[in-house]
KEMI-359136 format. One record per residue: residue number from 1; residue in three letters; y, z, x negated of N, C-alpha, C, O, CB in turn. Coordinates in steps of 0.02 Angstrom, whole numbers. Atoms other than C-alpha are relative to their C-alpha. Glycine has a CB too. Layout:
+------+------+--------+--------+--------+--------+--------+--------+--------+--------+--------+--------+--------+--------+--------+--------+--------+
! resi ! resn !    npy !    npz !    npx !   capy !   capz !   capx !    cpy !    cpz !    cpx !    opy !    opz !    opx !   cbpy !   cbpz !   cbpx !
+------+------+--------+--------+--------+--------+--------+--------+--------+--------+--------+--------+--------+--------+--------+--------+--------+
!  NUM !  ALA !      Y !      Z !      X !      Y !      Z !      X !      Y !      Z !      X !      Y !      Z !      X !      Y !      Z !      X !
...
+------+------+--------+--------+--------+--------+--------+--------+--------+--------+--------+--------+--------+--------+--------+--------+--------+
% end
This chain:
+------+------+--------+--------+--------+--------+--------+--------+--------+--------+--------+--------+--------+--------+--------+--------+--------+
! resi ! resn !    npy !    npz !    npx !   capy !   capz !   capx !    cpy !    cpz !    cpx !    opy !    opz !    opx !   cbpy !   cbpz !   cbpx !
+------+------+--------+--------+--------+--------+--------+--------+--------+--------+--------+--------+--------+--------+--------+--------+--------+
!    1 !  MET !     63 !     19 !    -30 !    484 !  -1419 !   -471 !    -15 !     45 !     60 !    -21 !     21 !    116 !    -57 !      2 !    -52 !
!    2 !  TYR !     10 !    -49 !    -54 !    452 !  -1261 !   -369 !     61 !     45 !      0 !     88 !     62 !    -52 !    -66 !     41 !    -11 !
!    3 !  TRP !    -61 !    -39 !     -6 !    595 !  -1158 !   -304 !     -7 !     68 !    -33 !    -59 !    100 !    -29 !     19 !      8 !     73 !
!    4 !  ASN !     -6 !    -66 !     30 !    647 !  -1004 !   -400 !    -53 !     19 !    -50 !    -63 !     78 !    -63 !      0 !     50 !     53 !
!    5 !  VAL !     49 !    -15 !     52 !    511 !  -1018 !   -531 !     36 !     -2 !    -67 !     64 !    -53 !    -87 !    -60 !    -50 !      1 !
!    6 !  LYS !    -31 !     -3 !     66 !    578 !   -960 !   -698 !    -44 !    -37 !    -50 !   -105 !    -35 !    -45 !     12 !     74 !    -23 !
!    7 !  GLU !     37 !     37 !     50 !    528 !  -1066 !   -847 !     16 !     26 !    -70 !     70 !     53 !    -83 !     14 !    -75 !      4 !
!    8 !  ILE !     -7 !    -17 !     70 !    503 !  -1032 !  -1031 !    -26 !    -60 !    -39 !    -73 !    -93 !    -17 !    -39 !     67 !    -18 !
!    9 !  ASP !     26 !     56 !     39 !    482 !  -1163 !  -1166 !    -46 !     26 !    -55 !    -51 !     87 !    -66 !     58 !    -41 !    -31 !
!   10 !  ALA !     51 !    -19 !     49 !    350 !  -1163 !  -1302 !     28 !     42 !    -58 !     -1 !     93 !    -75 !    -34 !    -62 !    -28 !
!   11 !  PRO !    -25 !    -42 !     54 !    459 !  -1099 !  -1446 !     19 !     71 !     23 !      9 !    119 !    -14 !     61 !    -33 !    -31 !
!   12 !  GLN !    -17 !    -66 !    -25 !    523 !   -956 !  -1337 !    -63 !     41 !     12 !    -64 !    101 !     -4 !     41 !     -6 !     65 !
!   13 !  LEU !     62 !    -36 !     -9 !    345 !   -909 !  -1288 !    -30 !     22 !    -67 !    -54 !     78 !    -73 !    -51 !    -43 !     39 !
!   14 !  ALA !     25 !    -19 !     66 !    292 !   -912 !  -1470 !     38 !     60 !    -28 !      8 !    105 !    -58 !      6 !    -60 !    -49 !
!   15 !  SER !    -41 !    -57 !     22 !    436 !   -794 !  -1509 !    -20 !     63 !     37 !    -27 !    117 !      7 !     74 !    -15 !     10 !
!   16 !  TRP !     21 !    -58 !    -39 !    386 !   -678 !  -1367 !    -67 !     26 !    -24 !    -77 !     87 !    -29 !     -5 !    -18 !     75 !
!   17 !  LEU !     66 !    -21 !     23 !    206 !   -676 !  -1430 !      5 !     37 !    -66 !    -36 !     81 !    -80 !    -46 !    -60 !     -7 !
!   18 !  GLN !    -10 !    -34 !     64 !    269 !   -622 !  -1602 !     36 !     67 !      9 !     19 !    116 !    -24 !     38 !    -44 !    -48 !
!   19 !  ASN !    -45 !    -58 !     -3 !    399 !   -496 !  -1545 !    -12 !     49 !     56 !      9 !    107 !     51 !     68 !    -24 !      6 !
!   20 !  LYS !     11 !    -47 !    -55 !    341 !   -421 !  -1382 !    -68 !    -13 !     34 !    -74 !    -12 !     95 !     56 !     -6 !     52 !
!   21 !  ALA !     66 !     17 !    -25 !    156 !   -462 !  -1365 !    -29 !     52 !     47 !    -66 !     35 !     93 !    -48 !    -10 !    -59 !
!   22 !  ASP !     26 !    -53 !    -43 !    118 !   -294 !  -1285 !     32 !      0 !     70 !      7 !     33 !    115 !     10 !     67 !    -32 !
!   23 !  ASP !    -37 !      0 !    -63 !    242 !   -330 !  -1144 !    -12 !    -62 !     42 !     17 !    -69 !     96 !     73 !      8 !    -13 !
!   24 !  ILE !     12 !     62 !    -38 !    175 !   -500 !  -1088 !    -74 !    -13 !      6 !   -115 !      9 !    -35 !     35 !    -59 !    -34 !
!   25 !  HIS !     67 !     28 !    -10 !     17 !   -577 !  -1020 !      9 !    -75 !      9 !     53 !    -97 !     44 !    -38 !     33 !     62 !
!   26 !  VAL !      1 !     73 !     -7 !    -18 !   -762 !  -1037 !    -65 !    -18 !     35 !   -119 !      1 !     12 !      7 !    -37 !    -69 !
!   27 !  ILE !     61 !     23 !    -34 !   -139 !   -839 !   -913 !     -1 !    -76 !      2 !     50 !   -108 !     16 !     -6 !     29 !     71 !
!   28 !  ASP !     10 !     72 !      0 !   -208 !  -1015 !   -924 !    -38 !    -18 !     64 !    -94 !      4 !     73 !    -39 !    -24 !    -64 !
!   29 !  VAL !     29 !     15 !    -66 !   -244 !  -1088 !   -751 !    -38 !    -66 !      2 !    -54 !    -91 !     56 !     54 !      0 !     52 !
!   30 !  ARG !     38 !     62 !      1 !   -333 !  -1246 !   -809 !    -74 !     14 !     13 !    -96 !     71 !     14 !      9 !    -36 !    -69 !
!   31 !  HIS !     73 !     -6 !     -7 !   -518 !  -1280 !   -780 !    -29 !     23 !    -67 !      1 !     11 !   -120 !    -32 !    -68 !     22 !
!   32 !  MET !     29 !    -28 !     61 !   -633 !  -1196 !   -906 !    -14 !    -54 !    -52 !     -8 !    -41 !   -112 !    -64 !     37 !     17 !
!   33 !  ASN !     13 !     52 !     50 !   -680 !  -1362 !   -987 !     64 !    -22 !    -35 !     62 !    -42 !    -93 !    -34 !    -61 !     33 !
!   34 !  GLU !    -64 !     14 !     32 !   -495 !  -1393 !  -1021 !     20 !     56 !    -47 !     42 !     44 !   -103 !     55 !    -11 !     53 !
!   35 !  ILE !    -18 !    -59 !     40 !   -466 !  -1217 !  -1085 !    -42 !      3 !    -64 !    -17 !     23 !   -116 !    -10 !     65 !     41 !
!   36 !  ALA !     45 !     -3 !     58 !   -616 !  -1232 !  -1203 !     25 !    -43 !    -57 !      7 !    -31 !   -115 !    -69 !    -23 !     20 !
!   37 !  MET !    -28 !     43 !     53 !   -521 !  -1368 !  -1299 !     56 !     34 !    -38 !     77 !      9 !    -90 !     25 !    -65 !     30 !
!   38 !  GLY !    -52 !    -37 !     35 !   -389 !  -1240 !  -1347 !     54 !     22 !     48 !     71 !    -13 !     95 !     29 !    -41 !    -56 !
!   39 !  THR !    -53 !    -29 !    -42 !   -255 !  -1131 !  -1271 !     48 !     39 !    -45 !     37 !     45 !   -105 !    -30 !     46 !     55 !
!   40 !  VAL !    -47 !    -42 !     36 !   -108 !  -1024 !  -1322 !    -38 !     62 !    -25 !    -75 !     93 !     13 !     61 !     21 !     46 !
!   41 !  PRO !     35 !    -59 !     26 !   -172 !   -884 !  -1436 !     13 !     61 !     44 !     70 !     78 !     60 !     23 !     14 !    -72 !
!   42 !  GLY !     -4 !    -59 !    -42 !   -209 !   -731 !  -1331 !      1 !    -13 !     74 !      1 !     35 !    114 !     60 !     38 !    -18 !
!   43 !  ALA !     -2 !     16 !    -72 !   -205 !   -823 !  -1165 !    -67 !     19 !     32 !   -120 !     12 !      3 !     16 !    -74 !     11 !
!   44 !  ARG !     60 !    -18 !    -39 !   -326 !   -764 !  -1032 !    -16 !    -58 !     47 !     27 !    -81 !     84 !     11 !     67 !     39 !
!   45 !  PRO !     18 !     53 !    -47 !   -423 !   -898 !   -938 !     -6 !     27 !     71 !    -46 !     72 !     84 !    -65 !    -33 !    -21 !
!   46 !  VAL !      3 !    -15 !    -71 !   -393 !   -884 !   -750 !     10 !    -66 !     38 !     65 !    -81 !     61 !     55 !     54 !     22 !
!   47 !  PRO !     -7 !     64 !    -35 !   -430 !  -1054 !   -672 !     35 !      8 !     67 !     24 !     57 !    103 !    -69 !    -33 !      9 !
!   48 !  LEU !    -43 !     -4 !    -59 !   -310 !  -1091 !   -529 !    -38 !     20 !     63 !    -14 !     60 !    103 !     33 !    -66 !     11 !
!   49 !  HIS !     38 !    -14 !    -61 !   -445 !  -1084 !   -395 !    -24 !     72 !      3 !    -43 !     96 !     57 !    -59 !    -46 !      6 !
!   50 !  THR !     21 !    -70 !      1 !   -490 !   -906 !   -449 !     58 !     49 !      3 !     48 !    109 !     10 !    -42 !     14 !    -62 !
!   51 !  LEU !    -59 !    -43 !      4 !   -311 !   -839 !   -456 !      5 !     50 !     57 !     19 !    109 !     44 !     62 !    -42 !     -2 !
!   52 !  PRO !     -5 !    -50 !    -54 !   -311 !   -759 !   -282 !    -50 !     58 !     -7 !    -37 !    114 !     15 !    -12 !    -34 !     67 !
!   53 !  LEU !     51 !    -52 !     10 !   -468 !   -662 !   -331 !     17 !     47 !    -58 !    -11 !    101 !    -63 !    -68 !    -31 !    -11 !
!   54 !  LYS !    -16 !    -37 !     62 !   -390 !   -599 !   -494 !     65 !     39 !      4 !     85 !     69 !    -45 !      2 !    -47 !    -58 !
!   55 !  LEU !    -66 !    -32 !     -5 !   -225 !   -530 !   -428 !     -1 !     73 !    -20 !     45 !     97 !    -54 !     27 !     -6 !     70 !
!   56 !  SER !      2 !    -72 !     15 !   -280 !   -348 !   -444 !    -10 !     13 !    -75 !      1 !     69 !    -98 !    -57 !     32 !     39 !
!   57 !  GLU !     10 !     -8 !     72 !   -319 !   -378 !   -629 !     63 !    -14 !    -41 !     64 !     -4 !   -101 !    -55 !    -45 !    -23 !
!   58 !  LEU !    -62 !     17 !     35 !   -141 !   -431 !   -671 !     49 !     58 !      4 !     58 !     89 !     57 !     31 !    -64 !     31 !
!   59 !  ASP !    -47 !    -56 !      5 !    -12 !   -303 !   -728 !     69 !    -22 !     24 !    102 !    -62 !     -9 !      3 !     27 !    -73 !
!   60 !  ARG !    -64 !     18 !    -29 !    143 !   -317 !   -619 !     59 !     25 !    -41 !    115 !      1 !    -32 !      6 !     27 !     70 !
!   61 !  ALA !    -54 !    -28 !     40 !    245 !   -216 !   -744 !     17 !    -43 !    -61 !     69 !    -33 !    -92 !    -18 !     70 !    -23 !
!   62 !  LYS !    -11 !     41 !     60 !    229 !   -347 !   -882 !     24 !    -70 !     20 !     13 !    -92 !     76 !    -64 !     -5 !    -41 !
!   63 !  ASP !    -18 !     70 !    -10 !    303 !   -520 !   -900 !    -65 !    -40 !      2 !   -110 !    -28 !    -39 !     48 !    -26 !    -56 !
!   64 !  LEU !     60 !     40 !     -8 !    173 !   -647 !   -845 !     19 !    -73 !    -10 !     61 !   -100 !     27 !    -32 !     10 !     71 !
!   65 !  VAL !    -14 !     70 !     15 !    177 !   -822 !   -921 !    -62 !    -40 !     20 !   -118 !    -25 !     -1 !     17 !    -11 !    -76 !
!   66 !  VAL !     55 !     40 !    -26 !     71 !   -953 !   -833 !      3 !    -68 !    -34 !     56 !   -100 !    -38 !      4 !     -7 !     78 !
!   67 !  ILE !      3 !     64 !     35 !     12 !  -1108 !   -926 !    -54 !    -45 !     29 !   -103 !    -22 !     59 !    -13 !     11 !    -74 !
!   68 !  CYS !     50 !     51 !    -18 !    -82 !  -1269 !   -888 !      8 !    -58 !    -47 !     36 !    -49 !   -102 !      7 !    -22 !     76 !
!   69 !  ARG !     -5 !     59 !     44 !    -91 !  -1445 !   -961 !     72 !    -24 !     -6 !     97 !    -33 !    -62 !    -44 !    -56 !     26 !
!   70 !  SER !    -67 !     31 !      2 !     82 !  -1510 !   -912 !     55 !     43 !     31 !    114 !     27 !     23 !     -2 !    -65 !     36 !
!   71 !  GLY !    -49 !    -44 !    -32 !    168 !  -1369 !   -816 !      0 !     -5 !     75 !     34 !     35 !    108 !     68 !    -16 !    -25 !
!   72 !  ALA !      0 !      9 !    -73 !    131 !  -1429 !   -638 !    -44 !     53 !     34 !    -21 !     87 !     80 !    -25 !    -70 !     18 !
!   73 !  ARG !     44 !    -50 !    -31 !    -20 !  -1319 !   -595 !     26 !     71 !    -13 !     22 !    114 !     31 !    -71 !     -6 !    -27 !
!   74 !  SER !    -26 !    -66 !     15 !     59 !  -1171 !   -683 !     62 !     16 !     41 !     73 !     75 !     59 !     15 !      6 !    -74 !
!   75 !  ALA !    -57 !    -12 !    -44 !    219 !  -1193 !   -582 !    -24 !     19 !     70 !      4 !     63 !    102 !     46 !    -64 !      4 !
!   76 !  GLN !     30 !    -17 !    -65 !    113 !  -1190 !   -424 !    -27 !     71 !     -2 !    -16 !    109 !     45 !    -56 !    -50 !     18 !
!   77 !  ALA !     27 !    -67 !      6 !     25 !  -1034 !   -486 !     56 !     52 !     -4 !     50 !    106 !     26 !    -45 !      5 !    -63 !
!   78 !  ALA !    -56 !    -47 !      6 !    190 !   -950 !   -533 !     33 !     11 !     69 !     50 !     67 !     86 !     53 !    -27 !    -50 !
!   79 !  ALA !    -29 !     -7 !    -67 !    260 !   -986 !   -359 !    -45 !     43 !     44 !    -21 !     85 !     82 !     10 !    -70 !     33 !
!   80 !  PHE !     47 !    -41 !    -38 !    102 !   -912 !   -281 !      6 !     74 !    -21 !      8 !    118 !     22 !    -73 !    -25 !    -11 !
!   81 !  LEU !     -6 !    -69 !     23 !    117 !   -756 !   -390 !     64 !     32 !     25 !     64 !     91 !     44 !     -3 !      3 !    -77 !
!   82 !  GLN !    -62 !    -27 !    -26 !    298 !   -734 !   -339 !     -7 !     16 !     74 !     19 !     67 !     98 !     58 !    -51 !    -11 !
!   83 !  GLN !     11 !    -14 !    -72 !    246 !   -747 !   -156 !    -42 !     62 !     10 !    -38 !     94 !     63 !    -34 !    -60 !     33 !
!   84 !  GLN !     42 !    -60 !     -4 !    122 !   -607 !   -192 !     36 !     62 !    -26 !      6 !    116 !    -31 !    -64 !    -11 !    -38 !
!   85 !  GLY !    -39 !    -58 !     20 !    261 !   -494 !   -255 !      9 !     10 !    -75 !     39 !     59 !    -96 !    -30 !     60 !     28 !
!   86 !  PHE !    -11 !     -4 !     72 !    255 !   -525 !   -443 !     71 !    -23 !    -14 !     93 !    -75 !     11 !    -53 !    -43 !    -40 !
!   87 !  GLU !    -71 !     15 !     12 !    433 !   -524 !   -509 !     13 !    -33 !    -67 !     57 !    -75 !    -73 !     40 !     63 !      5 !
!   88 !  ASN !    -12 !     24 !     68 !    421 !   -563 !   -695 !    -49 !    -55 !    -18 !    -90 !    -46 !    -63 !     -4 !     58 !    -51 !
!   89 !  VAL !     46 !     56 !      9 !    331 !   -730 !   -687 !     38 !    -60 !    -29 !     93 !    -76 !     -7 !    -33 !    -19 !     68 !
!   90 !  TYR !    -30 !     58 !     33 !    369 !   -879 !   -799 !    -51 !    -56 !     -5 !   -110 !    -45 !    -18 !     26 !     20 !    -71 !
!   91 !  ASN !     40 !     59 !     10 !    301 !  -1055 !   -804 !     15 !    -28 !    -70 !     73 !    -33 !    -89 !     13 !    -53 !     55 !
!   92 !  LEU !    -10 !     32 !     65 !    273 !  -1133 !   -976 !     20 !    -73 !     12 !    -22 !   -113 !     32 !    -64 !      5 !    -45 !
!   93 !  ARG !    -26 !     68 !    -11 !    382 !  -1290 !   -965 !    -38 !    -48 !    -46 !    -40 !    -38 !   -107 !     76 !     -3 !    -14 !
!   94 !  GLY !     36 !     49 !     40 !    279 !  -1439 !  -1021 !    -72 !     18 !    -15 !   -109 !    -22 !    -43 !     35 !    -12 !    -63 !
!   95 !  GLY !     69 !    -22 !      9 !    118 !  -1338 !  -1027 !    -25 !     -6 !    -71 !     13 !     -1 !   -119 !    -44 !    -38 !     45 !
!   96 !  MET !     31 !      7 !     66 !     -3 !  -1362 !  -1170 !     23 !    -63 !    -35 !     22 !    -66 !    -97 !    -76 !     -1 !      6 !
!   97 !  ILE !    -27 !     60 !     31 !     69 !  -1535 !  -1199 !     64 !     19 !    -38 !     72 !      0 !    -96 !     15 !    -55 !     52 !
!   98 !  GLY !    -61 !    -23 !     32 !    239 !  -1455 !  -1237 !    -14 !     47 !    -58 !     20 !     45 !   -109 !     44 !     35 !     50 !
!   99 !  TRP !     20 !    -45 !     54 !    153 !  -1321 !  -1341 !    -20 !    -40 !    -62 !      2 !    -25 !   -117 !    -58 !     46 !     24 !
!  100 !  ALA !     24 !     41 !     56 !     66 !  -1452 !  -1449 !     58 !    -40 !    -30 !     62 !    -47 !    -91 !    -56 !    -46 !     23 !
!  101 !  GLN !    -56 !     39 !     25 !    224 !  -1559 !  -1462 !     48 !     42 !    -41 !     85 !     16 !    -83 !     37 !    -33 !     58 !
!  102 !  SER !    -42 !    -46 !     39 !    314 !  -1406 !  -1530 !    -32 !     19 !    -66 !     -3 !     56 !   -106 !     16 !     63 !     41 !
!  103 !  GLY !     34 !    -14 !     62 !    186 !  -1398 !  -1670 !    -33 !     68 !     -3 !    -48 !     94 !    -57 !     47 !     -6 !    -57 !
!  104 !  LEU !     29 !    -67 !     -3 !    114 !  -1233 !  -1612 !    -76 !     -4 !      5 !   -103 !    -51 !     34 !     29 !     40 !     59 !
!  105 !  PRO !     73 !      4 !      2 !    -70 !  -1191 !  -1637 !    -33 !     19 !     66 !     -9 !     62 !    103 !    -27 !     45 !    -55 !
!  106 !  ALA !     42 !    -19 !    -57 !   -200 !  -1187 !  -1500 !    -63 !     32 !    -28 !    -85 !     16 !    -83 !    -18 !    -64 !     45 !
!  107 !  ARG !     60 !    -36 !     22 !   -351 !  -1072 !  -1512 !    -53 !     -4 !     55 !    -38 !    -16 !    113 !     17 !     75 !    -16 !
!  108 !  ALA !     53 !     -7 !    -49 !   -519 !  -1059 !  -1429 !     15 !     63 !     41 !     39 !    112 !     13 !    -71 !      4 !    -34 !
!  109 !  PRO !    -17 !    -57 !    -42 !   -501 !   -940 !  -1281 !    -44 !     60 !    -13 !   -101 !     54 !    -35 !     -4 !    -20 !     72 !
!  110 !  ALA !     38 !    -61 !     -1 !   -555 !   -760 !  -1279 !    -31 !      6 !     69 !      4 !     18 !    118 !     44 !     63 !    -18 !
!  111 !  LEU !     34 !     -3 !    -66 !   -684 !   -758 !  -1140 !    -19 !     72 !     14 !    -56 !    103 !    -23 !    -62 !    -46 !      1 !
!  112 !  ASN !     13 !    -70 !    -18 !   -690 !   -591 !  -1051 !    -59 !      3 !     46 !    -78 !     57 !     68 !     62 !     32 !     34 !
+------+------+--------+--------+--------+--------+--------+--------+--------+--------+--------+--------+--------+--------+--------+--------+--------+
% end
């Protein structure tokens, strides 16, 4: 979809969340009304239109997984983050649709 954007699938992300949760950040770039319906446990809401304002809050040393509904907006966000110098960025292939199809649980977001 977008050049050089690394992807991760839902089962792999679930494994990462279990085994290396301290080394990754998951951000959900959907609108807040979409996020309120449920997101990946531990995901931080950062709607796409606010992403440029939140760059300084993201840890460049950690793996960053970007999620949305289907994987399109998150691929766009991942490409933007790479253009801003983030190296360890992954798009969740299939987004929350793929997450749900894998039988994985969604949770209400932690609002910071």
